[in-house]
N, C-alpha and C positions, 0 to 999 in steps of 0.2 A: 940526259939519257934515261930512258925508262927501262926498268928491269922488273920482271915478275918475281916477287919474293913472298914470303909468308907474312900476311898482315896481322897486326894485333892492336888491341885497344886496352887502355888501363881503366879499371873501374874507379870511380871517385868514392862512392859509398854504396855498398860494401865492396871490399877488394875481392874480386872473383875473376877467374879466367874460365872462359867457356870455349871448348874446342868444337870445330865444325869442319866438314869437308868443303873444299873450295867450290864445289858445284851445288851447294845448298842455297836455297832462297833466303834463309835466315841464319845469321851467325850466332844464334843464341841457344841452340839445342844441345844440352849437355850429353845426350846419349849418342851423338854423332861420332863417327870415327875420328881419330886424331887428324889434324890439319891446321889451318890457320887458327890461332888463338885470338878471340875477339871478346871484348867486354866493354861495358859502358856504365855511366851513372844510371841510377834507377829512380823510378817514380812509382810508388806503391808496389815495389818488388819487380816491376817490369823494366827491362833495359831500355834506355833512351839514348839515341845517337844523334849528335848534331851533324847537319848537312851544311857545309860551308863552301865558299868559293865556287859556287855552281855556275856553269855556263850552259845555255840552251839555244838551240836553233831548230826552227820548223820550216820545212820547204814543201811547196805544192808542185805537182807535175807541170803546172803552167809557169813555174819559175818564181812565184811569189815567195819571199823569205821573211822570217821574223826572228830576231835574236834578242837575247836578254841574259841577265844574271839572276841567280837565285840563292836562297838559303832557307833552312827549315830544320825539321827534326823527324826522326823515325823512331817508332817504339815497337818492340817485339813482345808479344804476349803468347807464350807457347811457341808454336810454329807459324803464327800469323803476325805479319809485320804491316804496320800502317805508317804513312808518311804525310806530312803537311809541309808545303813549301809556298814561298811568296816569290814570284818572278817579276822583276823590274825590266820592262822592255827598253832596249837600247837602240833599236833600229829595225828597218825593214826595207823591202823592195817589192816592186810589182804591186799587187793588191795592198801590201802593207807599207808602201812608200811614204816616208815622212812620219812613221810611227815611232815615237820615243817617249818615255816617261810614263807610259801606262803600266798598270799592275794587274797581273793574273794571280789568282789564289788557286792553289792546287791541293788535291787530296788523292792519295794513292794507296795501293796495297801491293804486297810482293817484295821483290828484291831491291831495296834501296840501300842496304848495307852489306849485301853479299851478292852471290851469283844466282841467276835464275830469271824467272819471268816477273814482269811487273805490269800494273795498270795505273794510269794517271789521268785524272780529269782536271783541266784548268779552265777557269772562267773569270771574266772581269770586263771592264770597259777599257777600250784602247782608243786614245786620241789620234787623230790624223788630219790631214789637210782638208778632207771632206766631212769633218765632224767626228764625233765620238761613236764608236761601234761597240755593241756588246758581243763578246766572243766566248764560245764554248768549244774546247778541244778535248777529245777523248782519244787517249793513246794506249797501246798495248805493245810490249816489247821484251827485250832481254837485257840483263845487266851482267857485266863482267868486272872483275877486280884487277887492278894494277897497282904497282908501287913505284914511286918516283921520289928520290931524295929522302927516303924514310917516311913518306906520307902515303896512306891508303887512299886510292882514288877509285871511285865507282864510275864506270862508263856505261851509258845506257843508249840503246838504239831501239826505235819503235816506229810504229805506223798507226794511223788512225784517221779521224775525220774532223773537219771544222765546218760547222753549219754555214751554208752559203758559199763555201769554197770547195768542199769535197775532200777527197783523199789527200793525206799529207804524210811526210816522213819526218822524224825528229831524231836529233842526237842531243845528249846531255852528259855532263860529267860534274861530279862534286867530290869534295874531300870529306872524310869522316873526322870528327873531333876526337881528341885523345887517342889518335891513331899513330901507328908506326909500323915499320916493316922489319922482319928478321932477316 
């Protein structure tokens, strides 16, 4: 059962807690009003968050669907957050029938560890019964936070386009490392 609770993360080095309002795009702004406390390990002083146990689905209006799993990381510098993910394709239907095992590399900005808007570009080669295709997906959407069994979960919904296919919608979710819910 999923309950909305206050998420938090524990810093590895140094130990710091940063407060943010749940409707902020980045969970790292110390001047934000009290809300969920979130922190993470740092690289060069900038917080780094692990994105794990990700699931991804892309659907076209024609009924073509593509699904996969992903992991990666997000880094916050000031109020700007960037993310890098690797999606492993696990299946598809319609235009993507028979697709499995391909990899899409993604880079994005915005809310990957908190609530707000995000942008994500995915690209790579996807194998299928009719040969390998190069794919580029550009998505824009909104992230929300949820907590389940003490784990912070980021839920993302977006829309965008795929070259040669047109408009698509996407849903994704991932867990944050070193996370918990109060």
